C-alpha positions in Angstrom: -47.8 -15.0 -55.3 -47.3 -16.6 -51.6 -43.7 -17.5 -52.6 -42.8 -13.8 -54.0 -44.5 -12.5 -50.9 -42.5 -14.6 -48.6 -39.0 -13.6 -50.6 -40.0 -9.8 -50.3 -40.9 -10.5 -46.6 -37.5 -12.2 -45.8 -35.8 -9.5 -47.8 -37.3 -6.7 -46.0 -36.5 -8.6 -42.5 -33.0 -8.8 -43.5 -32.7 -5.1 -44.6 -34.4 -4.3 -41.2 -31.7 -6.3 -39.4 -28.7 -5.0 -41.1 -29.8 -1.3 -40.8 -31.0 -1.6 -37.2 -29.0 0.5 -34.6 -27.8 -2.7 -32.7 -26.3 -4.4 -35.8 -24.8 -1.2 -37.3 -23.4 -0.2 -33.8 -21.5 -3.5 -33.5 -20.4 -3.4 -37.1 -19.2 0.1 -36.7 -17.7 -0.7 -33.5 -15.4 -3.5 -34.8 -14.2 -1.9 -37.8 -14.1 2.0 -37.2 -13.5 2.5 -33.6 -12.3 5.0 -32.8 -12.9 7.6 -35.2 -12.8 10.5 -32.7 -11.2 11.5 -29.4 -12.0 9.5 -26.4 -12.6 10.8 -22.9 -10.8 9.2 -19.9 -12.5 10.4 -16.6 -10.3 10.5 -13.7 -12.6 10.9 -10.6 -10.0 12.3 -8.4 -7.9 15.5 -8.2 -4.5 15.9 -10.3 -1.4 14.3 -8.6 -3.0 11.2 -6.8 -2.4 7.6 -7.9 -5.5 7.3 -10.0 -4.4 10.6 -11.9 -1.1 9.4 -12.6 -1.9 5.8 -13.8 -4.7 7.6 -15.9 -2.5 9.7 -17.5 0.1 7.0 -18.5 -2.6 5.1 -19.8 -4.2 7.9 -22.0 -0.8 8.9 -23.2 0.0 5.3 -24.3 -3.4 4.3 -25.6 -3.5 7.7 -27.8 -0.5 6.2 -29.7 -2.0 2.8 -30.3 -5.6 3.8 -31.0 -4.5 6.6 -33.4 -6.9 9.1 -31.7 -6.3 11.2 -28.7 -7.6 9.9 -25.3 -8.1 12.9 -23.2 -7.7 12.7 -19.3 -10.7 14.3 -17.6 -10.2 15.0 -13.8 -13.9 15.0 -12.3 -13.0 14.9 -8.6 -15.5 14.9 -5.8 -17.4 12.8 -3.1 -14.6 10.1 -2.8 -14.8 9.6 -6.8 -18.4 9.2 -6.9 -19.3 12.1 -9.1 -16.7 11.1 -11.8 -17.8 7.5 -11.7 -21.7 8.3 -11.7 -21.1 10.8 -14.9 -19.3 7.9 -16.7 -22.2 5.2 -15.6 -24.7 7.6 -17.2 -22.8 8.3 -20.4 -23.6 6.7 -24.0 -22.1 3.1 -24.1 -20.2 3.9 -27.3 -16.7 3.7 -26.2 -16.1 7.3 -26.0 -16.4 8.0 -22.4 -14.2 5.6 -19.9 -13.5 5.5 -16.2 -10.2 5.3 -14.7 -11.5 3.7 -11.5 -10.0 3.3 -8.1 -11.6 0.2 -8.0 -11.0 -0.9 -4.4 -12.2 2.5 -3.3 -15.4 2.3 -5.5 -15.9 -1.2 -4.0 -15.7 0.1 -0.5 -18.1 3.1 -1.4 -20.6 0.7 -2.8 -20.9 -0.9 0.4 -20.3 1.7 2.9 -22.5 4.5 1.2 -24.8 1.9 -0.7 -28.0 4.1 0.3 -26.7 7.2 -1.0 -24.4 6.3 -4.2 -26.6 6.6 -7.3 -24.6 4.2 -9.7 -24.2 0.3 -9.2 -20.7 -0.7 -9.6 -21.5 -4.3 -11.3 -24.6 -3.2 -13.3 -23.6 0.2 -14.6 -20.0 -0.6 -15.8 -18.4 -3.1 -18.1 -14.8 -3.7 -17.4 -12.2 -3.1 -19.8 -9.1 -4.1 -17.7 -7.5 -4.1 -14.4 -4.1 -2.2 -14.8 -2.3 -2.2 -11.6 -2.3 -2.3 -7.9 -0.6 -0.1 -5.2 0.3 -2.1 -2.0 -0.1 -0.8 1.5 2.1 -0.9 4.5 1.6 -0.8 8.2 3.6 2.0 9.8 4.1 3.3 13.3 5.6 6.5 14.7 9.1 5.7 16.1 7.7 6.7 19.6 5.7 3.7 19.8 7.8 1.0 21.7 7.6 -1.7 19.1 9.9 -3.2 16.4 7.8 -5.6 14.5 4.2 -6.7 14.2 4.3 -9.1 17.1 5.3 -6.4 19.5 2.7 -4.0 18.1 -0.2 -6.5 18.8 1.0 -7.3 22.1 1.3 -3.5 23.0 -2.1 -2.7 21.5 -3.6 -5.5 23.7 -1.9 -4.3 26.7 -3.2 -0.6 26.1 -6.6 -0.9 24.7 -8.1 2.3 23.1 -4.8 4.1 23.4 -3.4 3.5 20.1 -4.7 6.0 17.6 -4.6 5.0 14.0 -4.9 7.6 10.8 -6.5 7.1 7.6 -6.9 9.5 4.3 -10.8 9.2 4.7 -13.7 7.2 6.4 -14.1 5.2 3.3 -10.5 4.9 2.3 -8.7 1.7 1.6 -6.1 2.5 4.3 -9.0 2.7 7.0 -10.5 -0.5 5.9 -7.3 -2.2 5.9 -6.5 -1.4 9.5 -10.2 -2.3 10.2 -10.0 -5.7 8.7 -6.6 -6.2 10.7 -8.1 -4.8 13.9 -11.2 -7.0 13.8 -9.4 -10.3 13.0 -6.8 -9.9 15.7 -9.5 -8.4 18.3 -7.5 -5.3 18.9 -9.1 -2.1 20.3 -7.7 1.0 18.3 -9.1 4.5 17.8 -9.7 5.7 14.2 -8.7 9.4 13.3 -10.1 10.1 9.8 -8.4 12.8 7.7 -9.2 14.7 4.4 -6.3 12.8 2.4 -3.1 11.0 2.9 -1.1 14.3 3.1 -2.4 15.6 6.4 -2.6 12.2 7.9 1.1 11.6 7.2 2.0 15.0 8.6 0.5 14.3 11.8 1.7 10.4 11.8 5.2 11.8 11.5 4.5 14.6 14.1 3.2 12.0 16.7 -0.2 13.3 16.8 -1.3 9.9 15.7 0.5 6.7 16.4 -0.1 4.2 13.4 -1.5 3.8 9.9 -2.0 1.6 7.1 -0.9 3.7 4.3 0.0 3.2 0.5 3.6 2.5 -0.1 4.2 5.5 -2.3 2.9 7.8 0.3 4.7 6.2 3.2 8.1 5.4 1.5 10.0 8.5 1.8 9.3 8.8 5.4 10.2 5.2 6.0 13.5 5.8 4.0 14.2 8.8 6.2 13.6 7.1 9.7 10.4 9.1 10.3 8.1 6.1 10.2 8.9 2.4 11.2 7.5 -0.1 8.7 6.0 -3.3 10.3 4.4 -5.4 7.7 3.0 -4.8 4.0 -0.7 -6.1 3.0 0.2 -8.0 0.1 0.3 -11.7 -0.4 4.0 -11.6 -1.2 6.7 -9.2 -0.2 7.3 -6.3 -2.6 10.3 -4.9 -4.2 10.0 -1.3 -2.9 10.3 -2.7 0.7 11.9 -6.2 0.5 12.7 -6.5 4.3 9.1 -5.9 5.4 7.3 -9.2 6.0 3.8 -9.5 4.9 1.0 -9.4 7.5 0.5 -13.2 7.0 4.2 -13.7 7.6 4.2 -11.5 10.6 1.2 -12.5 12.4 0.1 -16.0 10.8 -3.5 -14.4 9.7 -4.1 -16.4 6.6 -4.8 -14.9 3.3 -4.4 -11.3 4.4 -4.2 -9.4 0.7 -5.1 -6.0 0.5 -4.2 -3.6 -2.1 -5.7 -0.5 -3.9 -6.5 -1.7 -7.3 -7.0 0.3 -10.2 -8.7 -0.4 -13.8 -10.6 1.2 -16.7 -14.2 0.8 -17.0 -16.8 1.5 -19.7 -20.5 2.1 -19.4 -22.6 -1.0 -19.3 -23.9 -2.1 -22.9 -20.6 -0.9 -24.5 -20.2 -3.3 -27.7 -17.7 -6.1 -26.9 -15.6 -5.5 -29.9 -14.7 -2.0 -28.4 -14.1 -3.8 -25.1 -11.8 -6.5 -26.4 -9.8 -4.0 -28.6 -9.1 -1.6 -25.8 -8.5 -4.4 -23.4 -6.0 -6.2 -25.9 -4.1 -2.7 -26.3 -3.8 -2.2 -22.6 -2.6 -5.6 -22.2 0.2 -5.1 -24.9 1.1 -1.4 -23.5 1.4 -2.8 -19.8 4.0 -5.7 -21.1 6.4 -3.0 -22.1 9.3 -2.4 -19.7 9.3 1.3 -19.9 5.7 1.4 -18.9 6.2 -0.9 -16.0 9.1 1.2 -15.0 6.7 4.5 -15.0 4.2 2.8 -13.1 6.6 1.5 -10.6 8.0 4.9 -10.1 4.5 6.1 -9.0 4.4 3.0 -6.7 2.1 1.1 -8.9 2.7 -2.7 -9.6 1.2 -3.7 -13.2 -1.3 -6.3 -12.8 -3.3 -6.8 -16.1 -6.6 -8.7 -15.8 -9.0 -9.6 -18.8 -12.3 -8.1 -18.8 -13.9 -11.4 -17.5 -11.2 -11.7 -14.8 -11.5 -8.0 -13.9 -15.4 -8.6 -13.5 -14.6 -11.5 -11.2 -11.9 -9.4 -8.9 -14.5 -6.7 -8.8 -17.1 -8.9 -7.4 -14.4 -10.3 -5.0 -13.7 -6.9 -3.5 -17.3 -6.2 -3.1 -17.9 -9.3 -1.2 -14.9 -8.7 1.0 -15.5 -5.3 2.1 -19.0 -6.0 2.6 -18.1 -8.6 5.1 -15.3 -6.3 6.7 -17.8 -3.5 7.0 -20.3 -5.7 8.5 -18.1 -7.6 10.8 -16.1 -4.6 12.3 -19.4 -2.3 12.3 -17.5 0.2 10.2 -19.5 3.5 9.8 -19.2 6.1 6.9 -19.0 9.0 9.2 
């Protein structure tokens, strides 16, 4: 009797396990995902880098996955509205975030008392897909030809050089704050509501210098309306091959700042879904035609696996936390 009861109890446990939501979700995830359209939330307005990258990825993943991936622009509050919505979505792989990860990492430090989601705890990285380099530019009225002359001019004229940014918490601002602090320069920050207005005033001479994304600055550099001094990447870039890196131009070690973009899923999304999406993204990004489309938008393809993406996000969070503290950067 006891033996039969033990057999019955074991069978019941097995049935309970196999039909439990966790097991069923994992089994379903690995075999049937996706069986309906996927929403890719883009937390910025149409037209910007995040939107362009998101639409390329959505188009290509729709082909590979056999289900439509639908871009959904949910702009507002420096990307926080869309990110918060995804963080609170079901962890089933059908709502994803096209994240501007550098901006999110900065916001997580600069506005940490106000933001309602946690970049590390509330998301599972799927993949980093690419980076956009920044370039230090000056209005031609500034009497400098290179970065060493710029530093000497700034030190000789403390508080007189104004630098623009596309927003108080933008990577463009933080790159300049990092540069300013490390070299002990006294520069005056002038925030704008977006790169467009900032570039207009920079070209017009209302402000004198800026760290800006290469795609936003390139046409003005090529037209001779802005002078490039250095790129913020660890190595020189193909779009501005004659511009030195900040490290080359100044001797500052390990100066490497880019605007990084990647796809995130809500925390708790089953690993088979994360792995499938990430593998498909890696394959897509290896294609020359996709790399060309990304580069046309100023994005250099840079795939990172879920594990490596997680490490890179942690590195961004730590780096900007230090910059914000050391340089006494404020959100206003």
